[in-house]
N, C-alpha and C positions, 0 to 999 in steps of 0.2 A: 240718198233715201233708199231704205231697204224695200225689196219686193215682198209683197204680202204672201206668206206661205203658212201652212199649218205650224203651230208652235212646237218646239222641241225642248227637251231638257237634257241634262247630262247623260241620262241612261238611254235616251232614244235618239240622240243627235245623229243626223244623217251621216253615214260613213263617207269619207272623202279619201281619195288616193291620187298620187301624182306620178308622172313619168319624167325621167331625166335621161340625158345621154352623157357619155363619158367626155370630159373636157379634152381639148386638143392641145392646149398650151398650159404652162405653169400658171400664168395669170388667170386663165379661165378656170383652172382648178381652185385657185383661191376664191374667186367669185362664186364658184359652185358650192364651196364649203359654207359661205355665208347664206346662199340660197337654201341649202339643206337645213341650216339652223332655223331660218325663218319658216320654212314649210313645216318643220316638226312642231312648231308652236301650236299648230291647229290640230295636233294629234291625229294625223292621217292613219288609216287602216294599214296602208303599206305605201312604199315608194319603189317603183320599178325602174330599172336601169337598162337601157338598150344595149344590144350586142351586135356589132357590125357583121355583115355577110362574110362567111368564111372565117370568122374570128378576128376580124381586122382591128377590133378594139378590146380584145379579150382582157389583157392585163389591166387596162384602164377601167374597164367595167368592174372587174373584181376589186380594184382599189376603192371605187366609189361605194360599192356594196359593203365592203368591209368597214369603210368609214361610217356608214349609216348604222351598221350592226354594232360597232364598238363605241360610238359616240352619241347614240340616240336610243330611245325606247321604241322606235318605229321598226316594223318588219320590212326588211329589204327583199325585193323580188327580182330575180335574175331572168333576163330574156335569153332564150335559146332558139336557134334556128336550124332547120334542116339544110339550108343552102350551103353548099361547099363543105359539108361535114359528113363523114362516114359514121356508121353506127358505133364503131370502135372509138372514134374521136369524141363523139357525143357522150358515150359512156364515161370516158375519162374526164370529160369536162364536168358532167353532173357530179361525179365523185369529188372533183376539185372544189366545186361550190359547196357540196354537203360537208366536206372536211373543214371548210372555212366557216361553217355555221349557217350557211344560207339554205333555208328550207322551203322557200316559195319560188315558184318558177312561172314564167309566161312562155308557153311552147308555141312556136310559130313555124310555118313552112318557110317563110322568108321571101324577100323580094329580090329581083335581079340586081346585080351591082350597078352603081350609078354611072360607071364608065361605059355602059352599053354592052359589056360582055354577056354572052348568053347565060341564062339561069342554069346553074349546075346543082342538081339535087343528088346527094349521095344515096347510100342504100336506104336511108330514111326518106320515104316518099311523101309523107304527110305529117301534119302536126299531131294527128291522132297517134301515129306510130311513135312520135317523140314523147307524147304523154305516157304511153305504155313503157317506154324505155326509162323515163324518170322514176316511175313507180318500181320498175324491176330493179334498178340500181339501188334504190333505198332498201328494198327487201333483201338484196344480196349483202348489203352492208350490215343488216340487222337480222341475223339468222333466228329462226324460231328457237325459243327457250321455254323452260318450264317454270311455272309459278304454283305456289301452294293454293289449294282450294280451302277457303275459310270454312271452318266448321266440320271439315273432313280430315281427321288425323291421317297424315301420310298421303293424302290425296293431292295430285298435281294435275295441271292442265297446260296446254300450250299457251304461252304468253303472246298477246297480240303484238304485232310488229308495228312500230311507228310508221306513219306515212307523211309525205311532205304536207306542210300546213295548207298551202294553196298551190294548185296546179291550174293556172289560168290559160285560156286560149283566146284567139281573136274571133270576132264576129263582124260581119259586114252588112249593115242594114241596107245598103244600096248595091250590094253585090261586089265580089272581088273582080279584078280586071280579067281573070281567067274563067270566071263563072259562066256557065251555060244558061243560067236562069235562077229565079228566086228559090225554087225548090231545091236546087243543088246546095244553096247556102244553108238551108235547114238540115239537109241530109248530112252535110259536112259537120255541122255543129253537133248533131246527134251522134255521129261517129266519135267526135272528140269527147263528148260526155260519156259514151259507152267505154271509152278507153281509160277513163278515170279523171277527166277534167272536172273541177268543182266550181269554176267561175269562168264567165266569158266577159271580155271587154271589147266594146265596139270600136271600130275605126271612127274617126271624127265624122260628124254630120252637121248640117246647118238648119235642118227643119225637124221640129219635134215629131211630126207625123212619120218621118222616115224611121226613127227609132221605135216609136210606139207601134207602128204597123208591123215592123220586123218582130218585135217581141210577141205580138199577138199571133203571127204565123208560127213562130218558134214554139209557143205554148201549145198551139193546136197540133203541131207536129210531134209533140212528145218531149220537147226540151224542158227540163225542170230546174237546171242550175240558174243562179242569178246571172243577169245580163246587165253589166254596168254600162251606162252611156259614157262615151269618150268625147270630150269637148276640148278644143284648142282655141283659147281666146286671143287670136292674133289681131294686132291693130295696124297691120301694114298690107296694103293692096298687093305689092310685089311678093310679099311672103305668102299671102293667100293664093296667088297664082302659082307660086312655086309648089305649094302644098298640093294644088290641083294636078300639077304635072306628075307628082309622086304617087298620088292616091286616086287620080281620076275622079275626085270629088270636088265639083266646082262650087265656089262660094256664090251666094246670091248677088245678082247685079246691083241691087240696091245698096248692099253693104259695100261692095267694091267702089261704087260711084261716090258714096258718102265719104269713104276714107280718102279717095283721090282728090276730092274738091276741098277737103278740110285742110287749111294751111298750117295748123299748129299740131305739135305732137300731143299736147294735152287734150285738144279737141278730138284727135283720132283715138286716143285712149278712152275717152268718154263714150265715143260711138261704139267701140268694140265692147267695152264693159257692159253697156246697156244691151247690146244685141245678144251677147253670150249669156248674160245674167238672165234675160228673159227666156232664152232657149233652155237653160238649165232649170229655171223655175217651172217651165211647162212640163218637162219630163218628170221632175220631182213630184209635182202636184198630181201627175197621172200614175204615180206609184213606182218610179225608178228606185232600185234598192240602194243606190248610192250615186256617187259622182266621181268619175275618173278624169283628171285634168292633165292635158299635155302641156308641159310648162315651157318648152324650148329653153330650159335652164334659166328661166327668169321667174322670180317669185311674185313680183308686183302684179302682173296681169291676173294671175289665178287668185291671189289673195283679194284683189279688188272685186272679182266676181263673187267670191265667198262673202265678202263684207256686204255687197249689195244684196245677197241672199239672206243676210243676217245669220250666217252659218259659222262665224268665227267665234271661238271660245273667248270669254272675257279677257283672259290673259294675253290673247293675241291682238287685242284692239290697241295696238301701238301705231306709230307712223309707218304705214305699209311701204312707202317709197324710200325709207331709210336704207342706205347701202344697196339700192336697187341695181 
C-alpha cells in the first residue's frame, strides 16, 4: 500500500539518487551490473560510486562509473577523499575522471581506514579545499577562449568555461564524529558552499526531525544549496549495528528489537520497508528536494521503499525482487 504524498507527474517527479560501492569479486561485479540496470529504470538524477580511503578501490570505482556512463543515461558521480592523498595526487585523479567523461563529484574529507590506522590527511585538509581543487582542475583543462558577440561585427568576448555539473559534499545532521558542536557543522557546510559546492547529501539518519532541524539551522546560517536526505533501508539488526560503529549513528531500539524478534527474512524486509518509507515520506512532505538512497549494492530494498512511496515510474513497476 502506497504512503499518501502530494501527487507528482513526469515533470515534477521527486528527484531520486543512489549510492553504490565498487564490487570486490567478479561475481559481485555481475550482480552489481544487474542492480545498476534495475536502478536506472527509475531514472535517477545520478548514481554515486564510493572511493576507498587512500585510493584503495580506485580502478574498480572508475570501472563502475564508466559502466554507468557508457551503458545508461544516468549521470555517474565520483567520490573523492582527502584522506591519504596529496594535492598533486588529487589533481591527477580529478583529471583522470574528467578525461573519462565523469563530470560530477562528491568531495569528502574521508574517514579513518577500517584497520584502525590513524587518519592521514595530505596537503588537502578539508572537503572545501577539495571542492576548490575540482573547480581549478576543470578551469585548467578548459582555458579561456574567445567567442563572437552577436550583433557586433568583429566583436568578441571571453567564452564562459564549463564547470563540473555537480560538486556535492557531505552534511551531518547529528554532527560528525570530530565535530565540536552543531554550529561547527553549519560553518563547515558554509565553507564548502563558498568553495563551489552546489549540493549537499546527508549522512544517514533515523528520525525526520534530525534532518529537518538541521536544514532549518543551515538555512538560518546562510546555506542555500540543496540538502538531500540520505537514507539507508537496511533490514538487518547486525548491519544496523555495524553502520552505527562506522557512523556513530545509532538505529532506534524499537527498530532493532523488531528486526531481531522477527523470524523470517520477508518479515524483516517488511519492517524495514515500512520504517524507512515512513521516514522518507515525512522528510519529503516537509519539503526535502529529493531522496538519496544508500543501496549497499542491492536494488530490492531501495526500490521497495520507492514503490511504497508511489515514486516508481510506470515502466519500473515490474517484479522488484527479480534477480535481487
